[in-house]
MDAnalysis code that builds the backbone (N, CA, C; Angstrom):
import MDAnalysis as mda
import numpy as np

u = mda.Universe.empty(753, n_residues=251, atom_resindex=np.repeat(np.arange(251), 3), trajectory=True)
u.add_TopologyAttr("name", ["N", "CA", "C"] * 251)
u.add_TopologyAttr("resid", np.arange(1, 252))
u.add_TopologyAttr("resname", ["MET", "ALA", "GLU", "VAL", "LEU", "VAL", "PHE", "HIS", "HIS", "GLY", "HIS", "GLY", "LEU", "THR", "ILE", "GLY", "VAL", "GLN", "GLN", "PHE", "ALA", "GLU", "ARG", "LEU", "ARG", "ARG", "GLY", "GLY", "HIS", "THR", "VAL", "HIS", "ALA", "PRO", "ASP", "LEU", "PHE", "GLU", "GLY", "GLN", "VAL", "PHE", "ASP", "SER", "LEU", "ARG", "GLU", "GLY", "LEU", "GLY", "TYR", "ALA", "GLU", "ASP", "ALA", "GLY", "PHE", "ASP", "THR", "VAL", "ILE", "ALA", "ARG", "GLY", "THR", "ALA", "ALA", "ALA", "GLU", "GLU", "LEU", "PRO", "ALA", "GLU", "LEU", "VAL", "TYR", "LEU", "GLY", "PHE", "SER", "LEU", "GLY", "VAL", "LEU", "PRO", "ALA", "GLN", "LYS", "LEU", "ALA", "GLN", "THR", "ARG", "SER", "GLY", "ALA", "LYS", "GLY", "ALA", "LEU", "LEU", "LEU", "GLU", "ALA", "CYS", "VAL", "PRO", "VAL", "ALA", "GLU", "PHE", "GLY", "GLY", "ALA", "TRP", "PRO", "HIS", "ASP", "VAL", "PRO", "VAL", "GLN", "VAL", "HIS", "GLY", "MET", "ASP", "ALA", "ASP", "PRO", "PHE", "PHE", "ALA", "GLY", "GLU", "GLY", "ASP", "VAL", "ASP", "ALA", "ALA", "ARG", "ALA", "LEU", "VAL", "ALA", "THR", "ALA", "ALA", "ASP", "ALA", "GLU", "VAL", "PHE", "LEU", "TYR", "PRO", "GLY", "ASP", "ARG", "HIS", "LEU", "PHE", "THR", "ASP", "SER", "SER", "LEU", "PRO", "SER", "HIS", "ASP", "GLU", "HIS", "ALA", "ALA", "THR", "GLN", "VAL", "ALA", "GLY", "ARG", "ALA", "GLY", "PHE", "SER", "ARG", "PRO", "HIS", "ARG", "ILE", "ALA", "ARG", "HIS", "PHE", "GLY", "GLU", "GLU", "HIS", "PRO", "GLY", "ARG", "ARG", "ARG", "PRO", "ALA", "PRO", "ALA", "ILE", "THR", "SER", "ARG", "THR", "GLY", "ALA", "SER", "PRO", "THR", "PRO", "LYS", "PRO", "ALA", "SER", "PRO", "PRO", "ARG", "GLU", "GLN", "ARG", "ARG", "GLY", "PRO", "VAL", "SER", "LEU", "THR", "THR", "PRO", "ARG", "PRO", "VAL", "PRO", "ARG", "PRO", "GLY", "GLY", "ARG", "ALA", "GLY", "PRO"])
u.atoms.positions = np.array([
    [-11.790, -15.719, -16.448],
    [-10.820, -14.787, -15.878],
    [-10.389, -15.275, -14.502],
    [-9.259, -14.792, -14.053],
    [-8.691, -15.268, -12.802],
    [-9.155, -14.441, -11.617],
    [-9.087, -15.044, -10.455],
    [-9.279, -14.331, -9.193],
    [-7.923, -14.339, -8.500],
    [-7.415, -13.144, -8.170],
    [-6.032, -12.976, -7.737],
    [-5.999, -12.352, -6.347],
    [-5.172, -12.914, -5.473],
    [-4.952, -12.359, -4.145],
    [-3.532, -11.806, -4.104],
    [-3.421, -10.483, -3.937],
    [-2.149, -9.777, -4.019],
    [-1.693, -9.373, -2.618],
    [-0.444, -9.704, -2.284],
    [0.137, -9.331, -0.997],
    [1.275, -8.337, -1.217],
    [1.223, -7.234, -0.504],
    [2.192, -6.156, -0.678],
    [3.542, -6.469, -0.045],
    [4.487, -5.582, -0.268],
    [5.868, -5.739, 0.208],
    [6.091, -4.971, 1.512],
    [7.380, -4.798, 1.866],
    [7.725, -4.249, 3.160],
    [7.465, -2.769, 3.352],
    [7.157, -2.035, 2.287],
    [6.752, -0.636, 2.457],
    [5.288, -0.531, 2.888],
    [4.518, -1.579, 2.668],
    [3.089, -1.547, 2.937],
    [2.285, -1.533, 1.649],
    [1.009, -1.254, 1.770],
    [0.115, -1.230, 0.611],
    [0.271, 0.115, -0.093],
    [1.323, 0.224, -0.893],
    [1.674, 1.475, -1.559],
    [0.729, 1.775, -2.718],
    [0.839, 3.001, -3.207],
    [0.067, 3.385, -4.387],
    [0.431, 2.488, -5.568],
    [1.705, 2.148, -5.685],
    [2.136, 1.291, -6.790],
    [1.497, -0.079, -6.743],
    [1.399, -0.682, -5.563],
    [0.747, -1.985, -5.436],
    [-0.736, -1.856, -5.752],
    [-1.356, -0.781, -5.273],
    [-2.778, -0.572, -5.563],
    [-3.014, -0.366, -7.057],
    [-2.127, 0.357, -7.707],
    [-2.265, 0.552, -9.155],
    [-2.073, -0.755, -9.903],
    [-1.168, -1.572, -9.431],
    [-0.950, -2.892, -10.014],
    [-2.231, -3.711, -9.936],
    [-2.861, -3.716, -8.761],
    [-4.116, -4.452, -8.588],
    [-5.208, -3.892, -9.488],
    [-5.258, -2.576, -9.589],
    [-6.294, -1.963, -10.419],
    [-6.089, -2.284, -11.894],
    [-4.849, -2.379, -12.299],
    [-4.562, -2.752, -13.688],
    [-5.129, -4.135, -14.002],
    [-4.982, -5.055, -13.077],
    [-5.553, -6.392, -13.268],
    [-7.080, -6.335, -13.322],
    [-7.666, -5.508, -12.469],
    [-9.132, -5.387, -12.480],
    [-9.620, -4.859, -13.823],
    [-8.915, -3.891, -14.376],
    [-9.313, -3.353, -15.678],
    [-9.215, -4.414, -16.762],
    [-8.376, -5.406, -16.551],
    [-8.277, -6.508, -17.496],
    [-9.368, -7.547, -17.317],
    [-10.264, -7.328, -16.359],
    [-11.396, -8.232, -16.172],
    [-11.237, -9.233, -15.053],
    [-10.127, -9.188, -14.323],
    [-9.879, -10.135, -13.245],
    [-10.465, -9.624, -11.933],
    [-10.758, -10.534, -11.059],
    [-11.185, -10.190, -9.703],
    [-9.934, -10.165, -8.836],
    [-9.675, -9.027, -8.189],
    [-8.409, -8.848, -7.480],
    [-8.679, -8.385, -6.051],
    [-7.988, -8.997, -5.119],
    [-8.053, -8.628, -3.707],
    [-6.648, -8.242, -3.267],
    [-6.530, -7.120, -2.563],
    [-5.218, -6.658, -2.096],
    [-5.338, -6.249, -0.626],
    [-5.306, -7.205, 0.286],
    [-5.455, -6.890, 1.702],
    [-4.255, -6.107, 2.243],
    [-4.509, -5.341, 3.289],
    [-3.466, -4.558, 3.937],
    [-2.927, -5.343, 5.127],
    [-1.747, -5.886, 4.994],
    [-1.140, -6.697, 6.058],
    [-0.520, -5.842, 7.156],
    [-0.396, -4.531, 6.904],
    [0.225, -3.614, 7.865],
    [-0.803, -2.741, 8.589],
    [-2.075, -3.062, 8.432],
    [-3.159, -2.368, 9.141],
    [-3.100, -0.854, 8.964],
    [-2.973, -0.431, 7.697],
    [-3.030, 0.989, 7.372],
    [-1.695, 1.704, 7.353],
    [-0.637, 1.045, 7.770],
    [0.681, 1.679, 7.815],
    [1.377, 1.546, 6.467],
    [1.898, 2.671, 5.964],
    [2.741, 2.687, 4.772],
    [4.016, 3.433, 5.142],
    [5.157, 2.876, 4.792],
    [6.436, 3.413, 5.245],
    [7.251, 3.936, 4.068],
    [7.873, 5.095, 4.282],
    [8.708, 5.685, 3.237],
    [9.960, 4.865, 2.991],
    [10.500, 4.262, 4.028],
    [11.727, 3.473, 3.870],
    [11.444, 2.004, 4.144],
    [12.198, 1.170, 3.456],
    [12.063, -0.268, 3.657],
    [12.515, -0.652, 5.057],
    [13.508, 0.056, 5.575],
    [13.985, -0.219, 6.926],
    [12.849, -0.067, 7.946],
    [12.080, 1.013, 7.808],
    [10.965, 1.238, 8.738],
    [9.892, 0.163, 8.583],
    [9.588, -0.184, 7.342],
    [8.564, -1.199, 7.110],
    [8.955, -2.557, 7.654],
    [10.215, -2.916, 7.461],
    [10.680, -4.194, 7.981],
    [10.744, -4.179, 9.505],
    [11.053, -3.009, 10.060],
    [11.025, -2.891, 11.509],
    [9.627, -3.111, 12.055],
    [8.627, -2.557, 11.357],
    [7.238, -2.799, 11.764],
    [6.902, -4.281, 11.694],
    [7.284, -4.931, 10.598],
    [6.989, -6.354, 10.438],
    [7.686, -7.184, 11.505],
    [8.920, -6.802, 11.835],
    [9.659, -7.515, 12.859],
    [8.971, -7.366, 14.220],
    [8.544, -6.142, 14.532],
    [7.884, -5.901, 15.817],
    [6.546, -6.625, 15.904],
    [5.794, -6.605, 14.805],
    [4.502, -7.305, 14.796],
    [4.688, -8.812, 14.812],
    [5.786, -9.265, 14.203],
    [6.062, -10.689, 14.083],
    [5.758, -11.163, 12.673],
    [6.722, -11.806, 12.043],
    [6.498, -12.287, 10.683],
    [5.391, -13.338, 10.640],
    [5.279, -14.128, 11.681],
    [4.180, -15.091, 11.730],
    [2.839, -14.379, 11.755],
    [2.785, -13.217, 12.405],
    [1.544, -12.432, 12.440],
    [1.205, -11.896, 11.056],
    [2.225, -11.394, 10.353],
    [1.990, -10.885, 8.993],
    [1.479, -12.004, 8.091],
    [2.108, -13.178, 8.179],
    [1.651, -14.314, 7.378],
    [0.229, -14.700, 7.761],
    [-0.068, -14.699, 9.055],
    [-1.408, -15.068, 9.517],
    [-2.463, -14.094, 9.003],
    [-2.121, -12.827, 8.894],
    [-3.069, -11.857, 8.336],
    [-3.367, -12.187, 6.869],
    [-2.348, -12.591, 6.140],
    [-2.574, -12.995, 4.758],
    [-3.424, -14.244, 4.662],
    [-3.160, -15.204, 5.526],
    [-3.947, -16.439, 5.546],
    [-5.401, -16.151, 5.883],
    [-5.615, -15.241, 6.837],
    [-6.985, -14.884, 7.223],
    [-7.725, -14.227, 6.060],
    [-7.033, -13.406, 5.285],
    [-7.662, -12.774, 4.124],
    [-8.101, -13.823, 3.107],
    [-7.294, -14.864, 2.931],
    [-7.631, -15.915, 1.965],
    [-8.822, -16.741, 2.427],
    [-8.987, -16.909, 3.721],
    [-10.062, -17.751, 4.240],
    [-11.441, -17.221, 3.881],
    [-11.532, -15.932, 3.586],
    [-12.804, -15.320, 3.226],
    [-13.098, -15.417, 1.736],
    [-12.195, -16.022, 0.985],
    [-12.291, -16.056, -0.479],
    [-12.377, -17.485, -0.980],
    [-12.783, -17.668, -2.238],
    [-12.808, -19.019, -2.818],
    [-11.416, -19.643, -2.814],
    [-11.360, -20.942, -2.917],
    [-10.074, -21.647, -2.916],
    [-9.325, -21.459, -4.230],
    [-10.055, -21.230, -5.321],
    [-9.447, -21.192, -6.655],
    [-8.837, -19.824, -6.920],
    [-7.688, -19.556, -6.326],
    [-7.036, -18.260, -6.421],
    [-5.660, -18.374, -7.050],
    [-5.232, -17.287, -7.685],
    [-3.830, -17.081, -8.020],
    [-3.249, -16.227, -6.896],
    [-2.167, -16.684, -6.287],
    [-1.542, -15.957, -5.191],
    [-0.330, -15.200, -5.719],
    [-0.291, -13.903, -5.435],
    [0.776, -13.046, -5.930],
    [1.375, -12.285, -4.763],
    [2.680, -12.355, -4.607],
    [3.345, -11.638, -3.535],
    [4.498, -10.810, -4.044],
    [4.619, -9.589, -3.503],
    [5.777, -8.738, -3.739],
    [6.719, -8.892, -2.540],
    [7.897, -9.417, -2.737],
    [8.929, -9.467, -1.706],
    [8.399, -10.052, -0.394],
    [8.243, -9.248, 0.649],
    [7.705, -9.750, 1.916],
    [6.387, -10.485, 1.715],
    [5.567, -9.998, 0.778],
    [4.275, -10.620, 0.499],
    [4.373, -12.007, -0.100],
    [5.592, -12.391, -0.524],
    [5.795, -13.755, -1.009],
    [5.572, -14.767, 0.115],
    [5.832, -14.380, 1.350],
    [5.676, -15.332, 2.456],
    [4.248, -15.867, 2.537],
    [3.212, -15.011, 2.668],
    [1.856, -15.573, 2.666],
    [1.456, -16.157, 1.320],
    [1.917, -15.550, 0.216],
    [1.538, -16.054, -1.107],
    [2.073, -17.464, -1.322],
    [3.334, -17.675, -0.997],
    [3.927, -18.995, -1.203],
    [3.334, -20.016, -0.245],
    [3.118, -19.610, 0.996],
    [2.525, -20.547, 1.951],
    [1.153, -21.012, 1.475],
    [0.318, -20.074, 1.033],
    [-1.034, -20.434, 0.604],
    [-1.013, -21.274, -0.670],
    [-0.148, -20.916, -1.613],
    [-0.056, -21.696, -2.853],
    [0.366, -23.132, -2.572],
    [1.243, -23.300, -1.594],
    [1.730, -24.633, -1.257],
    [0.752, -25.446, -0.423],
    [0.012, -24.787, 0.456],
    [-0.724, -25.522, 1.487],
    [-2.229, -25.431, 1.391],
    [-2.769, -24.483, 0.645],
    [-4.225, -24.335, 0.565],
    [-4.732, -25.010, -0.701],
    [-5.581, -25.952, -0.540],
    [-6.096, -26.704, -1.681],
    [-6.844, -25.791, -2.646],
    [-6.696, -26.066, -3.947],
    [-7.451, -25.345, -4.966],
    [-6.690, -24.241, -5.655],
    [-5.469, -23.941, -5.242],
    [-4.702, -22.845, -5.834],
    [-4.571, -23.012, -7.338],
    [-4.709, -21.909, -8.062],
    [-4.573, -21.918, -9.514],
    [-3.185, -21.500, -9.993],
    [-2.387, -20.933, -9.096],
    [-1.055, -20.537, -9.495],
    [-0.456, -19.592, -8.485],
    [0.830, -19.293, -8.675],
    [1.543, -18.371, -7.802],
    [2.513, -17.539, -8.623],
    [2.572, -16.242, -8.312],
    [3.540, -15.325, -8.892],
    [4.346, -14.740, -7.742],
    [5.620, -15.063, -7.698],
    [6.482, -14.657, -6.594],
    [7.453, -13.609, -7.134],
    [7.243, -12.369, -6.731],
    [8.008, -11.251, -7.264],
    [9.087, -10.814, -6.286],
    [10.333, -10.987, -6.683],
    [11.507, -10.466, -5.981],
    [11.787, -11.159, -4.651],
    [11.249, -12.357, -4.494],
    [11.561, -13.170, -3.320],
    [11.109, -14.597, -3.583],
    [11.723, -15.523, -2.863],
    [11.322, -16.924, -2.884],
    [11.980, -17.584, -1.683],
    [11.232, -18.411, -0.974],
    [11.810, -19.118, 0.170],
    [11.833, -20.608, -0.151],
    [12.695, -21.355, 0.501],
    [12.728, -22.798, 0.245],
    [11.373, -23.442, 0.495],
    [11.006, -24.358, -0.375],
    [9.709, -25.029, -0.250],
    [9.565, -25.687, 1.118],
    [10.655, -26.172, 1.669],
    [10.605, -26.872, 2.952],
    [10.142, -25.991, 4.096],
    [10.245, -24.665, 3.952],
    [9.823, -23.784, 5.032],
    [8.325, -23.878, 5.291],
    [7.576, -24.296, 4.292],
    [6.133, -24.459, 4.468],
    [5.723, -25.923, 4.375],
    [6.702, -26.808, 4.423],
    [6.427, -28.238, 4.500],
    [6.139, -28.879, 3.158],
    [6.708, -30.060, 2.953],
    [6.380, -30.865, 1.778],
    [6.910, -30.307, 0.477],
    [6.391, -30.852, -0.617],
    [6.804, -30.467, -1.958],
    [5.826, -29.448, -2.537],
    [6.254, -28.791, -3.613],
    [5.360, -27.871, -4.320],
    [4.252, -28.680, -4.982],
    [2.991, -28.240, -4.886],
    [1.883, -29.012, -5.478],
    [2.067, -29.219, -6.988],
    [1.825, -30.419, -7.420],
    [2.070, -30.785, -8.814],
    [1.236, -29.957, -9.782],
    [0.021, -29.601, -9.399],
    [-0.906, -28.950, -10.318],
    [-0.953, -27.433, -10.158],
    [0.028, -26.834, -9.505],
    [0.035, -25.384, -9.288],
    [1.213, -24.766, -10.048],
    [0.970, -24.060, -11.147],
    [2.061, -23.396, -11.857],
    [2.609, -22.228, -11.042],
    [3.892, -21.942, -11.208],
    [4.522, -20.869, -10.440],
    [5.570, -20.169, -11.277],
    [5.622, -18.852, -11.145],
    [6.680, -18.041, -11.742],
    [7.377, -17.253, -10.637],
    [8.703, -17.105, -10.770],
    [9.498, -16.285, -9.861],
    [10.262, -15.269, -10.705],
    [10.204, -13.987, -10.305],
    [10.882, -12.921, -11.032],
    [11.759, -12.131, -10.074],
    [13.000, -11.818, -10.489],
    [13.873, -11.014, -9.650],
    [15.098, -10.545, -10.413],
    [15.798, -9.558, -9.862],
    [17.011, -9.042, -10.489],
    [18.226, -9.844, -10.043],
    [19.153, -10.022, -10.966],
    [20.264, -10.936, -10.721],
    [21.311, -10.403, -9.755],
    [21.296, -9.104, -9.433],
    [22.224, -8.540, -8.459],
    [21.494, -7.817, -7.331],
    [20.214, -8.071, -7.188],
    [19.442, -7.548, -6.054],
    [20.070, -8.090, -4.765],
    [20.450, -7.217, -3.821],
    [21.120, -7.714, -2.625],
    [20.257, -8.638, -1.783],
    [18.957, -8.547, -1.919],
    [18.072, -9.460, -1.199],
    [17.827, -10.733, -2.004],
    [17.294, -10.573, -3.201],
    [16.905, -11.731, -4.003],
    [18.111, -12.578, -4.385],
    [19.171, -11.941, -4.866],
    [20.352, -12.686, -5.297],
    [21.349, -12.897, -4.169],
    [21.360, -11.983, -3.201],
    [22.381, -12.022, -2.180],
    [22.030, -12.804, -0.936],
    [20.754, -13.142, -0.749],
    [20.344, -13.820, 0.483],
    [19.744, -15.206, 0.237],
    [19.962, -15.733, -0.957],
    [19.575, -17.113, -1.209],
    [18.245, -17.321, -1.890],
    [17.504, -16.243, -2.160],
    [16.197, -16.419, -2.790],
    [16.315, -17.008, -4.189],
    [17.307, -16.551, -4.940],
    [17.459, -17.082, -6.291],
    [17.800, -18.567, -6.247],
    [18.536, -18.984, -5.247],
    [18.840, -20.408, -5.109],
    [17.584, -21.210, -4.766],
    [16.740, -20.640, -3.908],
    [15.475, -21.299, -3.585],
    [14.593, -21.393, -4.829],
    [14.632, -20.340, -5.663],
    [13.837, -20.349, -6.892],
    [14.328, -21.424, -7.855],
    [15.635, -21.568, -7.973],
    [16.182, -22.592, -8.866],
    [15.871, -23.996, -8.362],
    [15.901, -24.155, -7.055],
    [15.540, -25.452, -6.497],
    [14.074, -25.758, -6.752],
    [13.237, -24.728, -6.710],
    [11.820, -24.910, -7.005],
    [11.618, -25.356, -8.450],
    [12.336, -24.721, -9.375],
    [12.244, -25.103, -10.784],
    [12.683, -26.555, -10.987],
    [13.678, -26.968, -10.222],
    [14.211, -28.314, -10.392],
    [13.255, -29.397, -9.930],
    [12.283, -29.035, -9.082],
    [11.403, -30.049, -8.501],
    [9.936, -29.891, -8.878],
    [9.495, -28.678, -9.231],
    [8.083, -28.451, -9.536],
    [7.770, -28.855, -10.970],
    [6.523, -29.256, -11.198],
    [6.123, -29.717, -12.529],
    [5.987, -28.576, -13.524],
    [5.623, -27.381, -13.053],
    [5.363, -26.246, -13.937],
    [5.889, -24.985, -13.257],
    [7.182, -24.713, -13.416],
    [7.805, -23.582, -12.741],
    [8.778, -22.883, -13.666],
    [8.861, -21.561, -13.539],
    [9.780, -20.752, -14.327],
    [10.415, -19.702, -13.418],
    [11.675, -19.412, -13.673],
    [12.375, -18.322, -13.002],
    [12.865, -17.354, -14.066],
    [12.590, -16.064, -13.860],
    [13.029, -15.028, -14.789],
    [13.961, -14.080, -14.063],
    [15.199, -13.948, -14.565],
    [16.191, -13.056, -13.982],
    [16.381, -11.846, -14.887],
    [16.511, -10.683, -14.266],
    [16.655, -9.416, -14.986],
    [17.957, -8.751, -14.541],
    [18.698, -8.145, -15.466],
    [19.958, -7.504, -15.075],
    [19.706, -6.272, -14.211],
    [20.368, -6.201, -13.082],
    [20.215, -5.036, -12.224],
    [20.302, -5.390, -10.762],
    [20.371, -4.362, -9.926],
    [20.515, -4.571, -8.490],
    [19.391, -3.916, -7.692],
    [18.278, -3.625, -8.346],
    [17.191, -2.941, -7.659],
    [16.248, -3.936, -6.986],
    [15.871, -3.610, -5.781],
    [14.845, -4.383, -5.084],
    [13.546, -3.589, -5.142],
    [12.450, -4.290, -5.374],
    [11.112, -3.691, -5.571],
    [11.049, -2.887, -6.867],
    [11.677, -3.408, -7.901],
    [11.630, -2.746, -9.211],
    [10.256, -2.848, -9.856],
    [9.382, -3.687, -9.321],
    [8.050, -3.861, -9.910],
    [7.024, -2.875, -9.366],
    [7.365, -2.067, -8.364],
    [6.430, -1.098, -7.790],
    [6.659, 0.261, -8.432],
    [5.684, 0.732, -9.201],
    [5.835, 1.965, -9.969],
    [5.882, 3.213, -9.107],
    [5.537, 3.111, -7.831],
    [5.527, 4.290, -6.967],
    [6.830, 4.487, -6.197],
    [7.795, 3.593, -6.368],
    [9.040, 3.662, -5.614],
    [10.213, 4.083, -6.499],
    [11.233, 4.725, -5.915],
    [12.404, 5.125, -6.709],
    [13.136, 3.942, -7.336],
    [12.982, 2.758, -6.770],
    [13.648, 1.567, -7.297],
    [12.960, 0.997, -8.536],
    [11.852, 1.585, -8.954],
    [11.103, 1.053, -10.103],
    [11.954, 1.057, -11.364],
    [11.888, -0.051, -12.093],
    [12.540, -0.181, -13.391],
    [11.444, -0.496, -14.406],
    [11.085, 0.505, -15.184],
    [9.925, 0.360, -16.072],
    [10.123, -0.742, -17.106],
    [11.322, -0.829, -17.668],
    [11.556, -1.834, -18.705],
    [11.423, -3.242, -18.133],
    [12.086, -3.488, -17.007],
    [12.023, -4.821, -16.412],
    [10.614, -5.134, -15.923],
    [9.941, -4.142, -15.332],
    [8.578, -4.366, -14.838],
    [7.626, -4.686, -15.982],
    [7.843, -4.063, -17.131],
    [7.010, -4.357, -18.297],
    [7.239, -5.791, -18.767],
    [8.491, -6.245, -18.704],
    [8.763, -7.642, -19.051],
    [8.068, -8.604, -18.089],
    [8.088, -8.276, -16.803],
    [7.389, -9.113, -15.824],
    [5.920, -9.208, -16.176],
    [5.313, -8.058, -16.466],
    [3.886, -8.038, -16.791],
    [3.586, -8.889, -18.012],
    [4.444, -8.800, -19.018],
    [4.216, -9.584, -20.228],
    [4.359, -11.069, -19.994],
    [5.365, -11.458, -19.233],
    [5.594, -12.888, -19.008],
    [4.540, -13.497, -18.095],
    [4.049, -12.692, -17.163],
    [2.996, -13.191, -16.283],
    [1.634, -13.147, -16.952],
    [1.528, -12.366, -18.030],
    [0.265, -12.285, -18.742],
    [-0.547, -11.056, -18.432],
    [-0.017, -10.101, -17.633],
    [-0.805, -8.941, -17.241],
    [-1.020, -7.954, -18.372],
    [-0.146, -7.981, -19.362],
    [-0.202, -6.961, -20.404],
    [-1.160, -7.313, -21.535],
    [-1.737, -8.514, -21.510],
    [-2.646, -8.919, -22.585],
    [-3.950, -9.435, -21.999],
    [-5.095, -8.970, -22.504],
    [-6.368, -9.447, -21.977],
    [-6.458, -10.960, -22.026],
    [-6.951, -11.533, -20.950],
    [-7.256, -12.969, -20.817],
    [-6.019, -13.836, -20.645],
    [-4.813, -13.261, -20.807],
    [-3.660, -14.149, -20.807],
    [-3.366, -14.721, -19.425],
    [-3.583, -13.929, -18.391],
    [-3.330, -14.453, -17.055],
    [-4.231, -15.654, -16.776],
    [-5.438, -15.635, -17.324],
    [-6.329, -16.784, -17.156],
    [-5.753, -18.020, -17.830],
    [-5.146, -17.832, -18.991],
    [-4.536, -18.973, -19.670],
    [-3.367, -19.517, -18.877],
    [-2.591, -18.599, -18.267],
    [-1.427, -19.052, -17.513],
    [-1.822, -19.720, -16.211],
    [-2.739, -19.089, -15.479],
    [-2.973, -19.519, -14.108],
    [-4.427, -19.777, -13.747],
    [-5.356, -19.028, -14.319],
    [-6.709, -19.066, -13.789],
    [-7.619, -20.120, -14.355],
    [-7.407, -20.554, -15.572],
    [-8.327, -21.476, -16.220],
    [-7.547, -22.516, -17.009],
    [-8.052, -23.703, -17.016],
    [-7.500, -24.733, -17.888],
    [-8.242, -24.711, -19.220],
    [-7.520, -24.915, -20.288],
    [-8.115, -24.953, -21.618],
    [-7.810, -26.295, -22.265],
    [-8.748, -26.811, -23.060],
    [-8.498, -28.096, -23.715],
    [-7.217, -28.040, -24.537],
    [-6.418, -29.070, -24.381],
    [-5.196, -29.156, -25.159],
    [-4.038, -28.357, -24.635],
    [-4.255, -27.656, -23.480],
    [-3.153, -26.881, -22.929],
    [-2.007, -27.801, -22.523],
    [-0.794, -27.426, -22.892],
    [0.388, -28.202, -22.530],
    [1.187, -27.427, -21.496],
    [1.644, -28.106, -20.468],
    [2.486, -27.479, -19.466],
    [3.854, -27.180, -20.082],
    [4.383, -25.957, -19.884],
    [5.716, -25.676, -20.398],
    [6.779, -26.412, -19.609],
    [7.902, -26.666, -20.274],
    [9.037, -27.259, -19.558],
    [9.581, -26.240, -18.568],
    [9.996, -26.674, -17.386],
    [10.589, -25.739, -16.435],
    [11.753, -25.003, -17.078],
    [11.902, -23.722, -16.736],
    [12.911, -22.922, -17.415],
    [13.501, -21.888, -16.487],
    [14.730, -21.487, -16.802],
    [15.389, -20.357, -16.167],
    [15.901, -19.467, -17.288],
    [15.626, -18.166, -17.214],
    [16.081, -17.276, -18.267],
    [17.548, -16.992, -18.113],
    [18.102, -16.439, -19.157],
    [19.444, -15.891, -19.049],
    [19.383, -14.616, -18.228],
    [20.522, -14.131, -17.802],
    [20.539, -12.953, -16.956],
    [20.203, -11.679, -17.723],
    [20.136, -11.748, -19.058],
    [19.789, -10.573, -19.837],
    [18.298, -10.368, -19.922],
    [17.515, -11.288, -19.384],
    [16.072, -11.163, -19.470],
    [15.512, -11.704, -20.763],
    [16.274, -12.514, -21.476],
    [15.808, -13.074, -22.736],
    [14.762, -14.138, -22.485],
    [14.173, -14.623, -23.566],
    [13.159, -15.663, -23.442],
    [13.744, -16.884, -22.769],
    [12.912, -17.625, -22.000],
    [13.449, -18.759, -21.257],
    [13.966, -19.857, -22.161],
    [14.982, -20.547, -21.657],
    [15.547, -21.690, -22.366],
    [15.346, -22.919, -21.514],
    [15.344, -24.111, -22.086],
    [15.120, -25.308, -21.292],
    [16.090, -25.392, -20.130],
    [15.609, -25.873, -18.992],
    [16.392, -25.969, -17.774],
    [17.559, -26.920, -17.969],
    [18.781, -26.469, -17.631],
    [19.927, -27.366, -17.738],
    [19.900, -28.410, -16.654],
    [20.787, -29.392, -16.786],
    [20.809, -30.484, -15.812],
    [21.110, -29.978, -14.420],
    [21.990, -28.975, -14.293],
    [22.256, -28.374, -12.991],
    [22.100, -26.873, -13.113],
    [21.568, -26.200, -12.064],
    [21.304, -24.766, -12.167],
    [22.579, -23.987, -12.467],
    [22.492, -23.012, -13.390],
    [23.674, -22.216, -13.707],
    [24.023, -21.274, -12.576],
    [25.304, -20.932, -12.471],
    [25.695, -19.930, -11.507],
    [25.417, -18.549, -12.050],
    [25.359, -17.558, -11.157],
    [25.276, -16.177, -11.606],
    [26.529, -15.873, -12.428],
    [26.357, -15.278, -13.594],
    [27.511, -14.957, -14.419],
    [28.248, -13.724, -13.897],
    [27.517, -12.856, -13.174],
    [28.133, -11.613, -12.734],
    [27.394, -11.118, -11.523],
    [28.090, -10.512, -10.604],
    [27.473, -9.788, -9.515],
    [27.688, -8.303, -9.764],
    [26.668, -7.575, -10.111],
    [26.802, -6.151, -10.346],
    [26.989, -5.417, -9.035],
    [27.448, -4.172, -9.074],
    [27.612, -3.395, -7.861],
    [26.269, -3.151, -7.202],
    [26.200, -3.286, -5.912],
    [24.957, -3.084, -5.171],
    [24.852, -1.627, -4.814],
    [23.879, -0.920, -5.397],
    [23.741, 0.506, -5.163],
    [22.719, 0.820, -4.089],
    [21.950, -0.177, -3.678],
    [20.958, 0.061, -2.644],
    [21.617, 0.077, -1.275],
    [21.046, 0.843, -0.390],
    [21.462, 0.793, 1.002],
    [20.714, -0.331, 1.668],
    [21.429, -1.359, 2.088],
    [20.790, -2.534, 2.651],
    [20.253, -2.238, 4.032],
    [18.945, -2.417, 4.285],
    [18.405, -2.190, 5.616],
    [18.881, -3.268, 6.570],
    [18.664, -3.019, 7.846],
    [19.080, -3.997, 8.831],
    [18.407, -5.325, 8.560],
    [19.124, -6.448, 8.624],
    [18.517, -7.750, 8.362],
    [17.531, -8.107, 9.451],
    [16.440, -8.706, 9.041],
    [15.442, -9.156, 9.992],
    [15.126, -10.597, 9.694],
    [14.739, -11.375, 10.704],
    [14.572, -12.816, 10.488],
    [13.342, -13.148, 9.685],
    [13.485, -14.104, 8.776],
    [12.347, -14.718, 8.109],
    [12.030, -16.020, 8.824],
    [10.910, -16.629, 8.509],
    [10.662, -17.953, 9.071],
    [11.836, -18.867, 8.757],
    [12.283, -19.622, 9.731],
    [13.421, -20.491, 9.531],
    [14.746, -19.814, 9.780],
    [14.707, -18.541, 10.257],
    [15.924, -17.875, 10.637],
    [16.596, -17.083, 9.551],
    [16.004, -17.005, 8.335],
    [16.594, -16.228, 7.260],
    [16.197, -14.781, 7.404],
    [16.927, -13.922, 6.660],
    [16.652, -12.502, 6.781],
    [16.270, -11.940, 5.438],
    [15.469, -10.891, 5.431],
    [15.124, -10.252, 4.180],
    [13.813, -9.530, 4.270],
    [13.442, -8.761, 3.194],
    [12.255, -7.915, 3.231],
    [10.987, -8.670, 2.948],
])
């Protein structure tokens, strides 16, 4: 079974994130979900991002790094949105990583230096009209990752909701979140271990893939990344932009 380090999003360590972690534990995995906001949970994303901005994004990432230092190296790193920053940094730079699941965010590999590790599988999931994921370059960073990593997949879901994977938030999309769970292996006992936590004799690495925007099964990666076929109307109220490492903005 896998050992998973889960990093929460810009609302903080919500009930939905805690339930997500508990679901993995019930499946037999060892799961750690540190609180990067030191006990603060925010009703609005604007407030949460304001807290992160005031504390410093480097500080938030450092808290995630410190949490990992107390754990074995052989971890699957999972981040929700803002939590992708420490998850991606650790997957890229900490030796021994077993995999990474980047939910609703992705930053360019260059932000953490060098190339994506050859032996670390990675999945990225997000909505195709999410104003953050699709509108601020994350989907482009995800496609670039697929183009260069040995074992990478990007899954796009129709919709404009951000944080659709958190069951405690109004933005939750149960159908899409269930698809994420199935593709990552959370919905079936032992499957996450097959994907990320354990190597099995004869296991073959899948070809890098990008799904269609309908959320269908992945198809082989084309020679050049496809463009978004449609930009749906953005129904979310976009919070004030805040800087990410490298000068980008987002939750």
